[in-house]
C-alpha positions in Angstrom: -12.0 -22.2 41.5 -12.3 -19.1 39.2 -10.7 -15.8 40.0 -14.2 -14.2 40.6 -15.2 -17.1 42.8 -12.1 -16.8 45.0 -12.5 -13.0 45.2 -16.0 -13.3 46.8 -14.9 -15.3 49.9 -12.0 -12.9 50.4 -14.5 -10.0 50.4 -16.7 -11.8 52.8 -13.8 -12.5 55.1 -12.6 -8.9 54.9 -16.0 -7.6 55.8 -16.3 -10.0 58.7 -12.9 -8.9 60.0 -14.0 -5.2 59.7 -17.2 -5.9 61.7 -15.4 -8.0 64.3 -12.7 -5.4 64.7 -15.2 -2.6 65.2 -17.1 -4.7 67.7 -14.0 -5.4 69.7 -13.0 -1.7 69.6 -16.5 -0.8 70.8 -16.4 -3.3 73.7 -13.0 -2.1 74.9 -13.9 1.5 74.5 -17.0 1.0 76.5 -15.1 -0.7 79.2 -12.4 2.0 79.3 -14.8 4.9 78.7 -14.4 6.4 82.2 -10.7 6.6 81.6 -10.5 7.7 78.0 -13.5 10.0 77.5 -14.1 12.3 75.7 -11.7 10.7 73.2 -13.3 7.6 71.7 -11.3 7.1 68.5 -7.9 5.4 69.3 -9.2 1.8 69.4 -11.3 2.5 66.3 -8.2 3.5 64.5 -6.8 0.2 65.4 -9.9 -1.5 64.0 -9.4 0.3 60.7 -5.7 -0.7 60.6 -6.6 -4.4 61.3 -9.4 -4.4 58.7 -7.1 -2.7 56.1 -4.3 -5.1 56.7 -6.4 -8.3 56.4 -8.9 -7.2 53.8 -7.5 -4.2 51.9 -9.2 -0.9 51.1 -12.8 -2.2 51.1 -12.8 -3.6 54.6 -10.9 -0.5 55.7 -13.6 1.8 54.4 -16.3 -0.4 56.0 -14.5 -0.3 59.4 -14.2 3.5 59.0 -18.0 3.9 58.4 -18.9 1.6 61.2 -16.5 3.4 63.6 -18.0 6.8 62.8 -21.5 5.5 63.4 -20.6 3.8 66.7 -18.7 6.8 68.1 -21.3 9.3 67.1 -24.3 7.2 68.1 -23.0 5.7 71.4 -20.1 7.6 72.7 -20.4 11.2 71.5 -24.1 12.2 71.4 -26.1 13.9 70.1 -26.5 11.5 67.1 -24.8 12.9 64.1 -24.9 16.4 65.3 -24.1 19.0 62.7 -22.3 21.5 64.9 -18.8 22.6 63.9 -17.0 20.4 66.5 -18.9 17.3 65.3 -18.2 17.9 61.7 -14.5 18.5 62.3 -14.2 15.5 64.5 -15.9 13.2 62.0 -13.9 14.6 59.1 -10.6 14.3 60.9 -11.4 10.7 61.8 -12.5 9.8 58.3 -9.5 11.5 56.6 -6.9 9.8 59.0 -8.7 6.5 58.7 -8.7 6.6 54.9 -5.0 7.5 54.9 -4.3 4.6 57.2 -6.4 2.2 55.1 -4.7 3.4 52.0 -1.2 3.0 53.5 -1.9 -0.5 54.8 -3.5 -1.6 51.6 -0.4 -0.5 49.7 1.8 -2.3 52.2 -0.3 -5.4 51.9 -0.1 -5.2 48.1 3.7 -4.7 48.2 4.0 -7.7 50.5 1.9 -9.8 48.2 4.0 -8.7 45.2 7.2 -9.5 47.0 5.9 -13.0 47.9 4.9 -13.5 44.3 8.4 -12.4 43.1 10.0 -14.7 45.7 7.8 -17.6 44.5 8.7 -16.9 40.8 12.4 -16.7 41.7 12.2 -20.1 43.4 10.4 -21.5 40.4 13.1 -20.1 38.0 15.8 -21.5 40.3 14.1 -25.0 40.2 13.9 -24.8 36.4 17.5 -23.7 36.1 18.6 -26.6 38.3 16.5 -29.0 36.3 18.0 -27.7 33.0 21.5 -28.0 34.5 20.8 -31.6 35.5 19.5 -32.4 32.0 22.6 -30.8 30.5 24.9 -32.8 32.8 23.0 -36.0 31.9 23.3 -35.2 28.2 27.0 -34.4 28.6 27.6 -37.8 30.4 25.7 -39.6 27.7 27.9 -37.9 25.0 31.1 -38.8 26.9 29.9 -42.4 27.3 29.0 -42.6 23.6 32.4 -41.2 22.5 34.2 -43.6 24.8 32.2 -46.5 23.3 32.8 -45.3 19.8 36.6 -45.0 20.4 36.7 -48.5 21.8 34.6 -50.0 19.0 36.8 -48.4 16.3 40.1 -49.0 18.0 39.7 -52.8 18.2 39.6 -53.6 14.5 42.1 -50.9 13.7 44.6 -52.3 16.2 44.2 -55.7 14.7 44.8 -54.4 11.2 47.8 -52.3 12.2 49.3 -55.2 14.1 49.1 -57.7 11.2 50.3 -55.0 8.7 53.4 -54.5 10.9 54.2 -58.2 10.7 53.6 -58.2 6.9 56.0 -55.3 6.5 58.6 -57.1 8.5 58.5 -59.9 5.9 58.9 -62.6 8.5 55.5 -64.3 8.1 55.3 -67.8 6.7 52.9 -68.3 3.8 50.2 -69.8 5.9 50.4 -67.0 8.5 50.6 -64.4 5.7 47.3 -65.8 4.4 45.8 -65.7 7.8 47.0 -62.1 8.3 45.3 -61.1 5.0 42.1 -62.8 6.0 42.2 -61.1 9.4 42.8 -57.7 7.8 39.9 -58.3 5.4 37.6 -59.4 8.2 38.5 -56.4 10.4 38.0 -54.0 7.4 34.5 -55.4 7.0 33.9 -55.2 10.7 35.1 -51.6 10.8 32.7 -50.8 7.9 29.9 -52.3 9.9 30.8 -50.2 12.9 30.8 -47.0 10.8 27.4 -48.1 9.3 26.1 -48.4 12.9 27.2 -44.9 13.6 24.8 -43.6 11.0 22.0 -44.2 13.5 23.5 -42.4 16.5 20.2 -42.3 18.4 19.9 -46.1 18.4 23.4 -46.5 19.7 22.8 -44.0 22.6 19.6 -45.7 23.6 21.0 -49.2 23.1 18.5 -50.1 20.3 20.9 -51.5 17.8 19.4 -53.7 15.1 20.2 -57.4 15.6 20.3 -60.0 12.9 19.3 -63.1 15.0 20.2 -66.4 13.4 22.0 -69.7 14.3 25.7 -68.9 14.9 28.7 -71.2 15.4 30.7 -69.8 18.2 34.0 -71.5 17.3 34.7 -69.4 14.2 33.8 -66.2 16.0 36.2 -67.0 18.9 39.0 -67.9 16.4 38.4 -64.6 14.4 38.6 -62.6 17.7 41.8 -64.4 18.7 43.4 -63.7 15.3 42.4 -60.0 15.6 44.2 -59.6 19.0 47.1 -61.9 18.4 49.5 -59.1 17.2 48.8 -57.2 20.4 49.5 -60.3 22.4 52.7 -61.0 20.5 53.9 -57.4 21.1 53.6 -58.0 24.9 54.9 -61.6 24.7 51.6 -62.8 26.1 50.9 -66.5 25.7 47.4 -66.6 24.0 45.9 -70.1 24.6 42.8 -71.2 22.9 40.9 -74.3 23.9 37.6 -74.9 22.0 35.6 -78.0 22.6 32.4 -79.1 20.9 30.6 -75.8 21.1 27.0 -76.0 19.8 25.5 -73.2 17.7 23.5 -70.5 19.4 20.9 -68.0 18.3 22.4 -64.5 18.1 23.9 -61.7 16.0 27.3 -62.8 14.7 28.7 -59.3 14.4 27.7 -58.4 18.0 29.0 -61.6 19.4 32.3 -60.9 17.6 32.3 -57.4 19.2 31.9 -59.0 22.6 34.8 -61.4 22.1 37.0 -58.6 20.7 36.2 -56.4 23.7 36.9 -59.3 26.2 40.2 -60.3 24.6 41.3 -56.7 24.1 40.8 -55.9 27.7 42.4 -59.1 28.8 45.5 -58.4 26.8 45.5 -54.7 27.8 45.5 -55.5 31.6 47.7 -58.6 31.5 51.4 -58.0 32.3 54.1 -58.6 29.8 54.9 -62.3 29.3 51.6 -63.2 30.9 49.0 -65.7 29.8 45.5 -65.3 28.5 
């Protein structure tokens, strides 16, 4: 509904309220006339007040005009007499009625403005709460991302640092030294892959990492993950037992599957007591 279309029904309702208020005032004044004469205006002032409150200035003016006509025609003959008393009476009623209509119209406008301000304040509060919730969600997503990033980088770094420590000790046999170098090389490549993944932060946050699906043998992946975490297991004197049967190839991303194994074994060693078994 347009603004003009909504204003028309309000004007009609205001006019109806003015007519009805004057009609009720006329009926009550007629019923009480033996007790209130020669004063006929109090209830008509009430009609003007009601009309102004519900409809504004327009209905208040209409109620004023109708009240003058009714009082002069019915209660205070002769009809529209032009003697001084009649002119003063009518003028006084009109002036007071107009003042009352104006005051109530201003009060009504102020009330409407206050209601609009309250509604706007509530809307702003809802928007602020929504923005705060979005900010908190974003902050949680950032924290989760940083925690995942730390874990993904720490796993290959820990494997390299562990094997480098053993190499510096000079206690590795040639075959284990070669395995250590292979493990360090493999974890360097894995770390480079993790850093490459970070170049597309949005896909990491939304879980839309690119997957290179192909047939993958699981046994080498498990062995590589075991070699990566073995220094951490040795540091806690944890017995790391590997039992691989005839594992068929699966369709998957070799790098992601290795991440999964790294994470599983890293957490297992982290939460296993010293001299335990994994």
